[in-house]
N, C-alpha and C positions, 0 to 999 in steps of 0.2 A: 201779251208779249208776241212782236212779228218774228218771222223766222229768220231774218236780219240780225235784229237785236240778239236772238238766243244763239245764232252762229258768231257774233263777234264776242259773247259772252264764254262760250264752250273755247272758241281760240284765245282768252286771255288765261281761261283756265288750263289749258294745256301748256300754255307758255309759263305759268308759275310750276306747274308739277315737272317740267323740265329742268326748270332754272334750281327747285328743290332738289331732284334727282341729281343733278351736276355737282351741287354742293356737296351731298353728302357722300357721294362717290369720290371726289377731291379729298374730301376729311378721312374716308376709309382707306384711300391710296397712302395718305401721309400716314396712318396709324399702322400702315403693312410695312411700308418702307423702314418706319422706327422698329418694329418689332423683328423685321429681317435683319437689321442692321445688331439688334441685341444677342439675336441667334447666332451670328456668325462671331459675335464677340465672345460668347459662352462657349462654342465650341472650339475656339482657339484658344480659351482654357482649360477646357476639360479633356482635349483631344490627347491620346498618347503620344509621350515625346521619347524620342531616342538620339543620343548623340552619335552624330556622323564621324567615320573615321576619317583622319587626317588625309588631306587631299579631295575627300569627296566634296562635290559643288552644288547636289543636288539639294534641292529645297526639303525643308522637314512638312511631315505631313501635319503637323500643327498650323504651320503657316499657308497651308494651301485652300482655305476654307475663302469664297468669292461668293457674292451675291449677285443673281442675274435675275435680268426683269425679262419674263416671256411675255409674247403676246400670240394669240392664235386664233382663227374665225370658229364661231360656233353657231349654231342655229339662233342664238338670239343676239348675234352680233361679233363685234371684235370684244375678245376676252384678255385680261391682263391677270398675270401672276408673277410672284417673286418667287425665285429658288435658292437655296443657300446650299452649293453644293464644292466638292472638294475638287478644284478644277484640274490640279496637275497631278492629283494621286487618287481618280475615282476606283480604282480597282483595290485598293486598300479598305474602303470604308466597310463592306459587307466582311471582309475577312476580319477585322478588328473588330467590329460590334457583335459578329455572330461566334467568333474562334476559329481556328483552323488546324490541321494535321501541320505538323512541323516538316519543312521544306529542307531537304538535305543540301549543304552546300556541293557544289558542282565538282566531281571527281570522286567523293565519297561514296563508298559502297553502303548498298542499304542491308542493312542487319533486321533480324525479328523484331527485337527492341524497340527500333525505329518506327515500328505500325502502329506502336501505342501512344507514341508522344504525340500530344495534343498542346495547343497554345490557348488557355482560357479565353473567354470574350472579356472585351472592356466596353461594357454599356457607355457610350459618350453621346449617342445620337439620339437614341430613342428618349432619354430624359428631358433633352432640350426641345426634340418635336412634341411631347405631350404637354410641356410650360409653353411653346409658342402657341398650340390649341388654345389652351384655356385663355391664354393672353389675348389672341384675337377675336375670339369668340365676346370676350367682356369688351373689349376697346369698339366692335362693331355696335353691340349694345348701347355702352355709351353715346357713341356717336347720333344712332337713331333716336335716344332719348333727347339728346343736346337740341336736333333740328326738328323734334315733334314738338318743342314747345311754342 
């Protein structure tokens, strides 16, 4: 086999590997998008809900969940990720997930008994995150098996 024939064979092999890689990444991206949509839906269903006072036009925490695609440069090239976040009320996620001390209304005097008051945690993000992690790994495994045949 001459050098030219070997070079042509390797070029064809590299092209096929790139095509395979692109197909696999496209399928993984579709699965990630589907899983992120499901996570957003589950968070909207399981997030704590409180009725607003009459005349208050602010959005509910439950309705604040959004899906955001992120791109960043890494040493391996451009990396994409999908993030599900509370867009309009990000400060509440930590407080609701982990619990917090009671905040007194403005103008009310602090009393010794108030120091012990604590709002219990309402775990609604962690179960969804664990489910997403398992689902995504299973989806990637299924995509690799499908393309491996």
